Every structure is written in structure tokens, then in C-alpha cells.
Backbone bond lengths (Angstrom), bond angles and torsions (degrees), N, CA, C in turn:
res aa  C-N    CA-C-N  psi(-1)  N-CA   C-N-CA  omega(-1)  CA-C   N-CA-C  phi
1 M - - - 1.455 - - 1.529 110.11 -
2 E 1.316 115.97 -38.09 1.459 119.35 178.68 1.530 110.55 -61.90
3 L 1.321 116.31 -36.58 1.463 120.92 179.02 1.535 110.58 -66.00
4 E 1.311 116.38 -39.29 1.462 120.82 178.27 1.528 110.92 -63.73
5 L 1.332 116.46 -40.73 1.469 120.11 178.10 1.535 110.94 -65.15
6 R 1.328 115.71 -42.40 1.465 118.66 179.17 1.539 111.12 -63.70
7 N 1.315 115.69 -41.20 1.466 119.16 178.35 1.525 111.02 -64.90
8 A 1.337 116.81 -37.31 1.463 120.55 179.67 1.524 111.15 -67.08
9 L 1.326 116.81 -34.36 1.467 121.02 179.47 1.525 112.52 -86.87
10 G 1.330 116.78 -7.16 1.446 120.01 -179.57 1.506 113.47 85.34
11 L 1.314 118.79 17.54 1.458 122.30 -178.72 1.516 112.36 -98.95
12 G 1.314 117.03 -8.49 1.462 120.21 -176.15 1.522 111.83 -88.02
13 W 1.324 114.18 -173.40 1.459 121.15 179.22 1.522 107.91 -89.83
14 A 1.258 116.61 79.29 1.462 120.36 178.51 1.528 108.98 -87.20
15 E 1.307 115.60 153.25 1.461 119.32 177.43 1.522 109.34 -68.13
16 I 1.306 115.15 140.41 1.458 120.16 178.41 1.526 107.75 -91.46
17 V 1.294 115.32 119.90 1.463 120.40 180.00 1.522 107.26 -108.23
18 P 1.329 117.23 117.38 1.461 118.52 -179.49 1.527 111.10 -69.58
19 E 1.316 114.93 143.82 1.461 119.07 177.37 1.516 108.94 -73.98
20 P 1.311 117.43 141.21 1.465 118.76 178.15 1.535 109.95 -68.26
21 L 1.320 114.62 141.82 1.458 118.90 178.99 1.519 109.64 -70.29
22 P 1.318 117.09 142.21 1.465 118.37 178.92 1.526 110.03 -67.91
23 R 1.301 115.98 142.07 1.462 120.85 178.91 1.517 109.07 -76.24
24 I 1.309 113.74 134.75 1.466 119.35 176.93 1.521 107.31 -92.14
25 E 1.310 115.40 114.61 1.456 119.56 -179.21 1.517 108.90 -88.86
26 P 1.319 116.78 135.72 1.464 118.98 -179.92 1.526 110.89 -66.85
27 E 1.325 114.57 149.12 1.459 118.53 178.58 1.514 108.72 -69.46
28 P 1.315 117.38 139.73 1.468 118.77 -179.64 1.527 110.54 -65.67
29 Q 1.312 114.51 134.59 1.454 120.51 178.96 1.529 109.00 -81.79
30 P 1.320 117.29 145.61 1.460 118.42 177.26 1.528 109.82 -66.61
31 T 1.307 115.64 137.68 1.454 119.64 -178.69 1.516 109.58 -97.11
32 V 1.312 114.93 141.48 1.459 121.40 177.73 1.516 106.98 -110.50
33 T 1.317 116.00 123.35 1.456 119.98 179.96 1.524 109.29 -91.12
34 I 1.294 116.09 168.84 1.463 121.01 178.14 1.521 110.18 -63.90
35 Y 1.330 116.11 -28.67 1.466 119.48 179.19 1.528 110.97 -71.20
36 D 1.335 116.20 -38.02 1.465 119.46 175.70 1.516 110.74 -63.94
37 L 1.317 117.10 -40.84 1.452 121.55 179.48 1.529 110.66 -64.76
38 A 1.316 117.00 -43.86 1.466 120.73 178.97 1.526 110.46 -63.73
39 D 1.319 117.28 -38.59 1.464 121.28 178.23 1.527 110.59 -63.68
40 L 1.311 117.52 -43.34 1.462 120.68 178.56 1.524 111.44 -64.77
41 L 1.322 116.48 -41.03 1.466 119.54 -179.42 1.521 111.54 -64.85
42 T 1.317 117.11 -42.53 1.463 118.92 -179.69 1.515 111.64 -72.88
43 R 1.308 118.66 -30.99 1.457 121.31 -179.43 1.529 111.27 -68.83
44 Y 1.324 117.44 -39.90 1.464 120.79 -175.01 1.525 113.25 -106.50
45 E 1.314 116.58 16.16 1.471 120.03 177.91 1.529 108.77 -74.26
46 P 1.333 118.06 135.45 1.461 118.86 179.17 1.532 109.91 -66.69
47 P 1.314 116.61 150.80 1.481 118.40 -179.20 1.519 110.92 -64.29
48 K 1.330 114.93 142.46 1.458 120.23 -179.40 1.524 109.37 -78.75
49 K 1.307 114.76 141.67 1.466 120.33 178.36 1.525 109.02 -82.18
50 R 1.303 116.01 134.14 1.475 120.12 176.68 1.516 108.08 -93.96
51 R 1.299 115.44 139.49 1.470 119.57 -179.66 1.482 111.72 -97.88
């Protein structure tokens, strides 16, 4: 009974359970939409030659 009281108060030989390490979540990558791609293509497209 004395052992049970010590365990209840935290004075006994209790098993040590390590805390799980926090998961490191990757930073979200910026997303490129089809509209962004089309905007970049039209912005840097070379001028068309007129015949």
C-alpha cells in the first residue's frame, strides 16, 4: 500500500515515458496556377514579326 501511495504522489519508481518529438511540418510551397503561367508567358514573349 505504501508503494501505491508513493506512485500516486510521484515518489515511486515509475516508468519514464519519453515525450514524442513534435512533428516538423514543411513550409507550404507557393503554388503557381495556370493563369500565373500564362501571364508570365505573355509578359516575356518576344514581339511577333509583322510581314
